[in-house]
C-alpha positions as CSV (number, residue, x, y, z in Angstrom):
1,M,-0.1,-0.1,-0.3
2,T,1.3,3.5,-0.7
3,P,1.8,6.2,2.1
4,D,-1.1,8.1,0.1
5,A,-3.5,5.3,0.3
6,N,-2.7,5.1,4.1
7,Q,-3.5,8.5,4.5
8,N,-6.7,8.4,2.6
9,N,-7.9,5.5,5.1
10,D,-6.8,7.5,8.0
11,N,-8.9,10.3,6.7
12,K,-11.8,8.0,6.1
13,D,-11.5,6.9,9.9
14,S,-11.1,10.3,11.5
15,E,-14.0,11.4,9.4
16,R,-16.2,8.4,10.5
17,P,-18.2,9.6,13.7
18,R,-17.5,7.9,16.9
19,F,-21.3,7.5,17.9
20,R,-24.1,6.5,15.4
21,P,-27.9,6.6,15.8
22,V,-29.5,3.4,17.0
23,P,-33.0,2.7,16.0
24,W,-35.2,2.6,19.1
25,T,-37.2,0.0,20.2
26,S,-40.3,1.1,22.6
27,L,-40.1,0.6,26.1
28,E,-43.2,-0.9,27.4
29,T,-42.9,-1.1,31.1
30,P,-40.9,-0.1,34.2
31,Q,-38.2,-3.1,34.1
32,D,-37.9,-2.1,30.2
33,V,-36.7,1.5,30.8
34,E,-34.5,0.0,33.7
35,L,-32.9,-2.3,31.8
36,W,-32.3,0.6,28.6
37,I,-30.7,2.8,31.4
38,E,-28.4,0.2,32.4
39,E,-27.4,-0.9,29.1
40,H,-27.0,2.8,28.3
41,N,-25.0,3.7,31.1
42,R,-22.6,0.7,30.5
43,T,-22.2,1.6,26.8
44,M,-21.4,5.4,27.9
45,Q,-18.8,4.4,30.5
46,E,-17.1,2.1,27.9
47,L,-17.0,4.8,24.9
48,V,-17.1,8.4,26.6
49,K,-13.7,9.7,27.1
50,P,-13.4,11.2,31.0
51,Q,-12.5,14.5,30.0
52,E,-15.0,14.9,27.7
53,T,-18.1,17.1,28.7
54,G,-21.9,18.0,27.4
55,V,-22.3,14.3,27.6
56,G,-25.9,12.9,27.0
57,V,-28.4,11.2,24.7
58,R,-30.2,12.6,21.7
59,F,-33.7,11.3,21.0
60,R,-34.6,11.8,17.6
61,L,-38.3,11.9,17.5
62,A,-40.2,10.3,14.6
63,P,-42.8,13.1,14.2
64,G,-40.0,15.5,14.2
65,G,-37.3,17.3,16.1
66,D,-34.9,16.3,18.9
67,V,-34.7,16.1,22.5
68,Y,-31.3,15.9,24.6
69,M,-31.1,14.4,27.9
70,Q,-28.2,14.4,30.4
71,T,-28.7,12.7,33.8
72,A,-26.9,13.6,36.8
73,A,-27.1,12.2,40.5
74,D,-30.0,14.5,41.2
75,A,-31.6,15.9,37.8
76,V,-32.6,15.0,34.5
77,I,-31.9,18.0,32.0
78,L,-33.8,18.1,28.8
79,D,-32.7,20.4,25.9
80,V,-35.8,20.6,23.7
81,E,-35.0,21.8,20.5
82,P,-37.2,24.3,18.5
83,D,-38.6,21.6,16.3
84,A,-39.5,19.4,19.0
85,S,-41.1,21.8,21.2
86,W,-44.9,20.4,20.2
87,I,-43.5,17.6,22.9
88,A,-43.8,20.0,25.9
89,P,-47.5,18.7,26.8
90,L,-46.3,14.9,27.2
91,I,-43.2,15.8,29.0
92,M,-45.8,18.0,31.5
93,A,-47.9,14.9,31.6
94,A,-45.4,12.4,32.2
95,T,-43.7,13.9,34.9
96,G,-45.6,16.6,36.3
97,A,-43.4,19.4,35.5
98,E,-44.2,22.9,34.9
99,Q,-43.0,24.2,31.4
100,P,-40.0,26.2,31.8
101,A,-39.6,29.6,30.1
102,G,-36.6,28.5,27.9
103,S,-36.0,25.3,26.0
104,T,-34.1,23.4,29.2
105,W,-36.0,21.5,31.4
106,V,-34.6,20.4,34.8
107,L,-36.7,17.4,36.1
108,P,-36.1,15.5,39.7
109,D,-33.7,12.4,38.9
110,D,-36.7,10.1,39.9
111,K,-38.9,11.2,36.8
112,L,-36.5,9.4,34.6
113,V,-38.4,6.3,34.3
114,Q,-41.8,8.1,33.7
115,L,-40.3,10.3,31.1
116,L,-38.7,7.7,29.0
117,L,-41.9,5.7,29.0
118,G,-44.0,9.0,27.9
119,L,-41.4,9.3,25.0
120,S,-40.8,5.8,24.2
121,T,-43.4,5.5,21.3
122,L,-42.4,8.8,19.7
123,V,-38.6,7.9,19.8
124,E,-37.2,7.1,16.2
125,S,-33.5,6.6,17.4
126,S,-31.0,7.5,19.9
127,L,-27.6,8.9,19.8
128,I,-24.8,9.5,22.2
129,V,-23.5,12.8,22.3
130,T,-20.5,14.7,23.5
131,G,-19.9,18.5,23.6
132,H,-23.6,19.3,23.9
133,N,-24.0,22.8,25.6
134,F,-26.8,21.9,28.3
135,G,-26.4,25.6,29.5
136,K,-26.0,26.6,32.8
137,H,-27.7,23.3,34.3
138,G,-25.5,20.9,32.5
139,R,-23.5,18.7,34.2
140,R,-21.1,16.0,34.0
141,Q,-22.6,12.5,33.1
142,F,-20.5,10.3,35.4
């Protein structure tokens, strides 16, 4: 192989995204959600570098829009993109939360299971993200 061919392969590898969207399988019970959380946390611990910040999950909604989620020891932080703002009534119904003035929701950590059950039938895919700006509420994942 010529040096140029190696360089082209290296370029292709560096252009390839580290994380790829995963098709969503609907979660139907709290046990399904707990299993997804456990598997997802394990995957993130294996793949996310310790120095990375803005770590979370992007949920692409089938009807349109993206919701970014980050969890911490005591909170669930959602960044609801403008094209997904239609999801606000569902978030309020699933969690009992009040709608915030902006796009960032800060929910108690004990609302995670209800939130994922509520969103589950609307999610098309999930994607691990790093470097997302969760605003002043954002925290480290681990």
